[in-house]
C-alpha positions as CSV (number, residue, x, y, z in Angstrom):
1,M,-130.0,16.4,-54.0
2,K,-126.4,15.8,-53.0
3,F,-125.3,12.2,-52.5
4,Q,-123.7,11.9,-49.1
5,L,-121.1,9.2,-49.5
6,D,-119.8,9.6,-45.9
7,R,-123.2,8.4,-44.6
8,L,-123.2,5.2,-46.6
9,P,-123.8,2.4,-44.0
10,V,-122.0,-0.8,-44.0
11,S,-125.3,-2.5,-43.3
12,L,-126.3,-2.2,-47.0
13,F,-124.3,-5.4,-47.5
14,A,-127.1,-7.2,-45.7
15,S,-129.3,-6.5,-48.7
16,V,-127.0,-8.5,-50.8
17,M,-127.5,-11.5,-48.6
18,G,-131.3,-10.9,-48.9
19,L,-131.1,-10.9,-52.8
20,M,-129.0,-14.0,-52.9
21,G,-131.4,-15.7,-50.5
22,V,-134.2,-15.0,-52.8
23,A,-132.1,-16.4,-55.6
24,L,-131.6,-19.6,-53.8
25,L,-135.3,-19.9,-52.9
26,S,-136.2,-19.3,-56.5
27,L,-133.8,-22.0,-57.6
28,L,-135.3,-24.4,-55.1
29,I,-138.7,-23.6,-56.3
30,E,-137.7,-24.2,-60.0
31,K,-136.2,-27.5,-59.1
32,H,-139.1,-28.6,-57.0
33,F,-141.8,-27.7,-59.6
34,S,-139.6,-28.5,-62.6
35,I,-139.8,-24.9,-64.0
36,A,-137.4,-23.9,-66.6
37,W,-137.7,-20.1,-66.1
38,R,-134.3,-19.4,-64.6
39,I,-135.6,-16.6,-62.6
40,S,-133.0,-17.6,-60.0
41,F,-130.2,-16.7,-62.4
42,L,-131.7,-13.2,-62.8
43,W,-132.0,-12.7,-59.0
44,A,-128.3,-13.9,-58.7
45,I,-127.2,-11.5,-61.2
46,L,-129.0,-8.7,-59.6
47,G,-127.4,-9.7,-56.2
48,I,-123.9,-9.7,-57.8
49,T,-124.5,-6.4,-59.5
50,V,-125.7,-4.8,-56.2
51,F,-122.7,-6.3,-54.3
52,I,-120.1,-4.9,-56.9
53,L,-122.0,-1.5,-56.7
54,I,-122.0,-1.4,-52.8
55,T,-118.4,-2.7,-52.7
56,N,-117.2,0.1,-55.1
57,L,-119.1,2.8,-53.2
58,Y,-117.7,1.6,-49.8
59,L,-114.3,1.5,-51.2
60,F,-114.6,5.1,-52.2
61,K,-116.0,5.9,-48.7
62,V,-112.9,4.3,-47.2
63,V,-110.5,6.3,-49.4
64,L,-112.3,9.6,-49.1
65,Y,-113.9,9.4,-45.6
66,F,-111.7,7.1,-43.6
67,K,-112.4,8.8,-40.3
68,A,-116.3,8.0,-40.9
69,V,-115.5,4.4,-41.6
70,K,-113.3,4.2,-38.4
71,E,-116.1,5.8,-36.4
72,E,-118.6,3.3,-37.8
73,F,-116.3,0.4,-37.1
74,F,-115.9,1.4,-33.4
75,Y,-119.6,2.0,-32.9
76,P,-121.1,-0.8,-30.7
77,V,-124.2,-1.4,-32.9
78,G,-122.5,-0.8,-36.3
79,I,-119.7,-3.1,-35.8
80,S,-121.8,-6.2,-36.1
81,F,-122.6,-5.3,-39.7
82,F,-119.0,-5.4,-40.8
83,A,-119.4,-9.2,-40.8
84,T,-122.0,-8.9,-43.5
85,I,-119.4,-7.9,-46.0
86,T,-117.7,-11.3,-45.8
87,S,-121.1,-13.0,-45.5
88,A,-122.3,-11.4,-48.7
89,Q,-119.4,-12.9,-50.8
90,C,-120.4,-16.5,-50.2
């Protein structure tokens, strides 16, 4: 099966926000119940790793398939997902 980099959606950055949200939730649970498991740290590491992976893949897409990125940017529905890139960094 061939990986199609030109079809990589920018909306994948929203998954990073979800992973980091789970990390924050697990941190609150750990603090509330005084649990020293540090599962929140593992969720945060997973979120950071996924962010780095998606960022690198999307940078390759920008370099190799700039026309596809430009079309995705000017698509009325897809343009709203470009904000998730900056939101995922917070």
